[in-house]
N, C-alpha and C positions, 0 to 999 in steps of 0.2 A: 743721191740717197735722200730719202724722205725724213722729215722731222714731224713727228705726230704727237698730239696731246689727246689723251682720253680723259674726259670729265665724267664723274659719277655723281649724280644728284641723289637726293633722298627718296626718289620715287621707287615704287616696287619694280622689281626686275633686275636685281643685282646679279642674277645668274648670267645675264647677257654681258655685263661688264666683266665679270670673272672669266667667262669663256673668251671674250674678245682679247683681253689682256694676255691670257695664257697662249692663245693662238698666235698673237703678234710676237710674243717672246720666242716662239718656235720659228718665226720667220725673220730672225735677226738680220739676215743679209739684205732685207728689203727696206730697212730704215737705219738712219744714223743716230736718231735721238727719239726716245719714247718716254714721255712724261705723263704723270697722272695727277688729276685734281680730285680730291675726295672731300666732300662736305661732312660735317659731323653727323648729319642725318643719314648720309649715305653709309657711314660706318655702322650706325645703329641698324639700319635696314638690312645691310649685308649680313651682319651677325645674326639677325632674326631669321632672315630667309634662307641663308646658306648654312647656318649653324656653325660658323667658324669666323675667325678673324684673320684670314689669309691676307687681307688688304694690308696688314702691318708688315708683311714679309714679301713684298713684290719684287724686291731687288731692282727697283726703278726709282727715279726721283719722284717723290710724292709731295704735292703742295696742298695747303689748306685753302679754303675759299677766300681768305683775306690776304693771301701772300702775293701782293702786287709786285714783288721783286722777281717773280718767275720770269724766265726769258721770253715766254710766249705772250706776256702782257704787253709787249711792244712789237711793232712791225719789224724792228731791227733784229728780232729773234729769228725771223724768216722760217716760221713753221709752215709746213705745206698743208696739213690736214688737222682738223679737230673733229673728234667724234664724241658726242654727248650721249651717254648710254647708262642708265635710262635717263631720258630727258623729261623732267616734270613739265606740266603745262605752265606752271609759274615761270620756270626758266625760259621756256619757249616764248611765252608772252613778253618777258622782259627783253629778250634778244630781238624779237620782232618790233618792239617799240623803241629800240635803241637805248635802253636803260642798262648802264654798265655799273652795277652796284656791288659786284663781287668779282672774283678772278674768273669764274666761268663765263659770265656775261661780258667781261672786259676782253678776254681772249677770243670769244666768238665775234665781238665787235671788230677786233683787229683782223681776224681771219676774213671777215666779210669786206672790210675796208681794203685789204690787200687782194681781194678777189681770188681767195684760195678756197679749198674744200671744207665745208662745214656740213657734217652729217648729224642730224638730230634723230635719235631713236626714241620716239615719243612714248610716253608711259602707257597710253591706252590706244587700242585700235578702234574702239567704239567711242570716238570723240564727238562732241557736239559740233555741228557745222561751223560755227564761228572759230573754234580752235583750229580746225582743219584748214579753213580758208586763210586765216591770219598767218599760221605757220608756213603754209605753202607759198604764200605771196611775199612774205617779209622776212622770215627767219633764217633762210639759208639756201644752200645749193641743193641739199637733199634731205628729205624727211623719210624716215623708215618707220613703218607701223608694224611692230612685231605682234605675234599671236601669243597671248599669255595663257595658254592652256594649262601650264603647270600650276596655276592658281587654283584650278579645280581639283587638283590632286587625283586625276583620273589615271587608272592603270590600263584601261582597255579603251580603244577607239574603234568605233564601227564605221 
């Protein structure tokens, strides 16, 4: 059984974190432990973008960005996968540079050290070349660039 941690940064795209967590809760038989890291900015952005504070009632262990007592802050926690969604460029840059200044970057550092799966769902798909190159080569096993069409609030697509 997999042990998974989902980290939510303050970048726009809370809808992706919300959907991922809900879908994972429906697949309970595929994981033994699911934990969430929420930064204060992530809570603010979630409330603004989604118009709710559902993050307060996930029914899962939720950790703040400075809670280094979280089980996945150490390799002995044996977490298999970390998904950072949305992943701000600042977070991606700190991970790529080996800076572990909060729980998200510390957990990512542990995941990389243990050669486990780190998936970074970057905030923008229209990244400048240095961000793309730096993240791809240094930050993790997988980078996902979502399409943020919901930001345009379109109702019709041609």
